[in-house]
N, C-alpha and C positions, 0 to 999 in steps of 0.2 A: 834347893841348895840344903846341904846342914845346916839345920840349926850351929855349930861349932863345929867348923871346915878342920882337918886337918891338918896342923902345921907339920913346914918343912922348916929344916934351918937354909934361913934364904942368901941367897946372892947378893950382893951390893948393887947389882945389873945385872939387865940381861936381857938381850936382843931375839925378838921371835921371826920368825921367817915363815909366809903364809903364801900359798899359793892360788893365782889366780881359778877362774873355773869356769866351763864354758855349760848354761843351760841348754841341754838338746831339746827339751821339749818334757812338757806333763801330760800327763797318759788320759785324767779323766778331770779335766778342770772344772767339772759340776757334779762330779759325785755320783753318777747315775749307775756304776754296779755299784756303791755303797763303801769305797774309799773318795773323798775329796782331794784332787792334786794327783799326788802320784809324780817323782824328778826321775828322768835319767840326765845325767853330765856327767863331764869329765873335768879331772887337775889338770893344766897344764904349766907349762912351766918356761913363761911368759907371762910378764906385768903382773908380778907376784907383791905383794906386801911385807914391810921389812919394820918394823917400831923395837925403840928399845927405852926401857925402862931402869931408872936407876934412882936410890934413897939421894934424897936432895940435904945437904948440909944440915946439922941440926937443929943449926941456929936461924932455919930460914922453913917458915909458914906457908908460903906461898908457893904453888908447885908453876911448873916451869915447862911450856910448852913450846917444840921447835920443832922447826921444818912444815910444818902444816902450809897445804899448796893455797888451800883458800880459805875463807872466814868461814864458809859453811861447815869446811873440813876440823878448824879448829874450835868447833862451839859445840861439833858431833863429838869431839874427844874429851873435851869437859864435861860433858853430862855423862858420858859413859862413865867416867873418875868418879861424880858424884853416885851415879850407879851401882859403881864397884866397891864402894865409901860404907855408902848405905846396906850392901848384903856384907862385906867383908869384915866392920867396922871402921872406925876410924885409928889410926897408930900415925908411922913416921911420913912425914910427905915426902913424893913423888914426881920425880919429873920423866917428863915425857917428850919422846923425838921419833919424828917421824922419819926414815930415811927413804921410802919407797911404797910408792901405792900407786894402782893401776888409775888412769882417768875413770872419776865416776859418773853412775850411771850409763853407763855404755855396754850392760852384759857381763862384764866378766865379775857378779860379785865383791866390787870393792865395798861394799856396807859393811857386809856380815866379814870379812877378811879383815878389815881395820877392827869391829868388837874383837873379835874371835885373838888377833893378836894382841893387841893392846890387852883384854883381859886376861889371858894368859900370861902373858909378863910382867904386870900386876900384879896378878896375886902371888907370883913365885917371890917376886922380890919383896914382897908382905909375907913371905913362909906358908901362905895357903895351898894346899895340896889343890887345887879345886878341876875338876874336867872342863872336858869342852862341853857337854851337857850342861855343864852348870853354871858356865861363862856363857852361854847360848840363852839361858834362863834369866838371869840377871838383866843381861842385856836385851832381851828379849826380839832374838834371833831366830829365825827359821819359822815364821810365822805361812807362809804357805810352803818352803822348798825345804829338804834336810841337805840340799848337795852341800853347801857350802860347806855347812858343819861336817857333815862325813868325810868330805874330802878334805877337809883342816884335818882330820886326824886318819884318813888311809891312804889318798891318794886315789889316782887311778879310774876306772869307769864307776860310777855311783850308779844305783838305784834305788829310790827312796819307794818307800809305802802308803805316804798319805796319810789322812787319817781318816776312822770311822767317823761317816758321813753322819749316820746314828745318833753320835754323842759330841757332837760339833757344841752343841748349845752347855754341855754339862763339861767341857777339856776346856781347860788352860790353853788359850790360843799359841802359848811357849811350847806349849808340849809335842815333842820331837819326831818328826818322821821318823818311824823305821830305818833302818838301814835292810834293806832283801835281797839287794844283791851286790858284791865288789868283785872287779874284774881286772888283773895287770892289762894296761893298752899296750899294743905291740912294740916295742924300740922303733924300727923303721918306719913305722906312719909317724904322717904329716899333715900340720894343718896350718893351710896358710890362715892368717886373720886380718880381715879389711874392717878398721874401723873410718868412718865420718866423721870426722872431728866439729863438723858444723851446726851437730846435731848431739840432743842427747834423749833416752829413752824414757818411757815416763815410768814416772816413782812417784812419791808422796801421796797425795789425796786425787791426783791425777788418776794413779793405775787405781785407786781402788774404785771409783766413778767409771773408769772404763770397764775394771772387771762384773762390776754390778747392771753396764748398761748391756752387755753379750745375752742373748739365747742362749735356752738348757743346750748342754752338749748333748749330743743322741751318745744312747746307751751304744749303739753299735757300733760307732766310730772310737767309744772308750776300746769295748771289744776286740776294736780292729788293734790300737795301738798296744793294746795289753797283747795281743799275740805278736806281734810285732817284736815288741821289744823281746820278752822269754823264749822266741822261736826264730827269731832273725838276729837281731842286734847283740844279744850277752853269747850265740852260738859262733858269730862270727868272730866276734873278738877273742873271745877263747880258742877258736881253730885255727885266726889272722887271717881268714877270709875276706880278704880288702871289697873284694867286689859287691860278695853278700850286704855286708857291712855298709858299703857307701848307698848301694838304692834302699836298706832300710833306713836311712837316715834322711834319704832324700824324700820316704814317703812319710818318717816322721814327719819333718817340719815343714811337707808342704800340706798336711789334713794341718797340724796343727795350728802352721800361716794364718790357711785364710779362717780357719774360729777366728783369730785377733785380729784378721786384716780388717773389720768394721771399724775399731777402734786405733788402729796403727795407722792407717790409710794403705794399707796392702798387706800382702805375703810378710815383704821385707819393711823395714820402717826408711829406709834410707835408699830411693831409685837411682843412687852412686855407687851404691854395694850391691844392689839386685845385678845391675847391667856387669861389673865387674864378676862378679859369681857366676855370671849366664856364660861369660867367655870363658874363662877356666873350665866351666863344666862343657862346653864346644868340641874342646880341644882336647880333653883325656876325661878317663872314669874320677866322678870324682865326688863324695857326698855333702852338698852345700845347704848352706842354712844361715839360720841367725841364731842368736845365744841372747835369750830369754826378750826382753824388750829391744833389745837391739842398742845403737843403730848397729854395733859390730859383726857382722857375717862372718861365714868360716866355708874352707874347702879343705874336706879333707884328701888326703892322696895318698896313695900307697908308697913313698920313698923319698927321700930327699930330694935328688934330680928330679920328680916329680913336684914337688914344691918350688923349685927353682923357676919347671915352665909353669907354673900356676902364678905365680907371682908375675912374670913375665906378660904371659896373657893380660893377669888385669890391668897390669899400667898399663900397655898398648888402650884402651877403652878408656881409662881412666884419666886424659893429658887435662889438665884444670881443675878438674874435681879436687875438693876438700879429700883426700883420703890419706888414711896411716898404713900401714903394711909391714905385720911381724908373722915369720915361719916360728911356729910353735912342734914340741915333741907331745904324748900325754909325760903326764908327770905321777910315777908310782908308788910316790911315796908321800906323806902329809908335811905338816907345820914343823919345821927345824928352828932348837932353841938352842942357844947355847951360853955360857959364863964363866966368867975366870979362866978362859982359855979354853977351854974346853966346850964341844959340839954333842948334841946329845941330839938326837934324833928319836921322831913321833911316830906312835902305833904300827905296824908293818910296813915300818921302814924299807926299803928296797937296797 
């Protein structure tokens, strides 16, 4: 973050809306080929985050936070505001209103999107031209994956390059993984999301302990996933070749899912989600998997009509299970913001 951030003429209020993301898999969790992690992910048009920051009346010194869905979310927002004040300096009191967020710890990147949307809105109301990278650094986001941060700026299908494993001891954990590929996602393709609402994915200290307990990721598997992403996933998206894309996603997810299985109890964190996805794949070509630690699973299909068929198949085997379903599309633009009745689009808006 610059020591004296650039100043802009601040609006009195700004609303930021950012996309959820699917984390489709790490490429090399162990850094066996020289770079740690590396990620593939997709911004989607459902389960977004929407935050408003506004200047409080001059007579009021304490900020108001409205709309937080849980006490944990309220505490996280309060902590982020403290971090922003420490980095950007004291100024007028800023109120925060939460309009919409996805359920936390489900694999949709809710923590990063909340932080980036809040930070962007807050900085702009304060008159600071802070970049997404600045805000991510201030709020300590992107410790492993850069998908949520690059998706916030660009949308689409994202591949990040992880970090140089040789320099991790000497590099800040908040240095962002570089964006190495971005493809617009085909408009016709859809993804069925299935959330087991009775569960949460690993997070916090439990996630750190789980990662530390895993065996080293074999270099041969990291090489396989690297080839899979470079020569199957990315070309298939570029050429709108759904069958190849679906097969590649299944391969990627099965490989990385088996590696994480000892920590999360199987390739999928939720048996009910797994059964629903298997029912979809039994009826039609689909790219199935789990985003991050889950419990949200996904089934990519080739069209809106196929998505309705997938939904029906999943629901037939899910009677009585605590599952929630959403049909989404890829989102080929990043976060958006509006102030004073004008709507502005982030970088690479489509």
